[in-house]
N, C-alpha and C positions, 0 to 999 in steps of 0.2 A: 569269678562273674561271669555271667550263662551269655552264652552266644550263637548264635540258629544257624546256620548256611543258607543265603540266599533260594528263595521257592524256587523247584524245578518250573516249565508246564505242566502241564496236566500229564503226566506218564504215568499211569500205574499197574499193575498188573491184574488183571480179572480172569475168571472161567467159565467160558462157552461149552457147554455140551464137557465139561474135563479136559480142556485143552487152555492151554495159558494163553493168554493175550494180550496186547498192551494197547492202550487207547490214547493215541498224538494228537491233543487239539489246541490251543491257544491257551495259555494262562486261566488257570481256577477262574482267579479273579472275572475277566472277561468272560471264562465260558457261561458259569449260571446264572449270568441274567442274560444270555441270552438262547439258550435253553430257559429260564422261564417267561419270555416273550413267547417262545416257541409253543412251548407247551399251553400256552393261554389262546393263542391265538388256534392251536387246536381242537382248545375247551372249547371257544368260542363259536368254531366252527360245527362243535354237534359231533369231532369227530373222538370220540372218547368212550370207555366203559365207566358208569356210573358205580361211584363206592372211593371204598379205601383201595389208593393201587400204585405203582413202582412206574415209573416215565417207561417202562418198555411193558409195562401188561397194559397200562393207559391207552401207552400210544401205537406199540410195536417195536417189537427187539432193530428195528432202526430207528429208533428216535435220537441217540445219542450221536448218531452219524450226522444225521443231518443239520445237527451243526457247522455253520460254517469252518470251514477246516479239519476237521476233525478224520480221525482213519483208526480202525482198528485194526494193528499191524496180529495178524497169527503167528505164536511164538516157537510151534512147534517141528 
């Protein structure tokens, strides 16, 4: 029988300028639609770079933490 552990809130390691960091946010099921709505709001206001972009390149490096209850924790 295959079992899975409960999904944690979105806590993953990231690399920022060669440094380790963790993003601490609400669970992924809540974060994703919040981020999508914020991206749409910024795009509708004309605050984006045209063409294929990641959220950070389209809206700036602080986009991830612009979502409520999101923090970057430096792991250095």
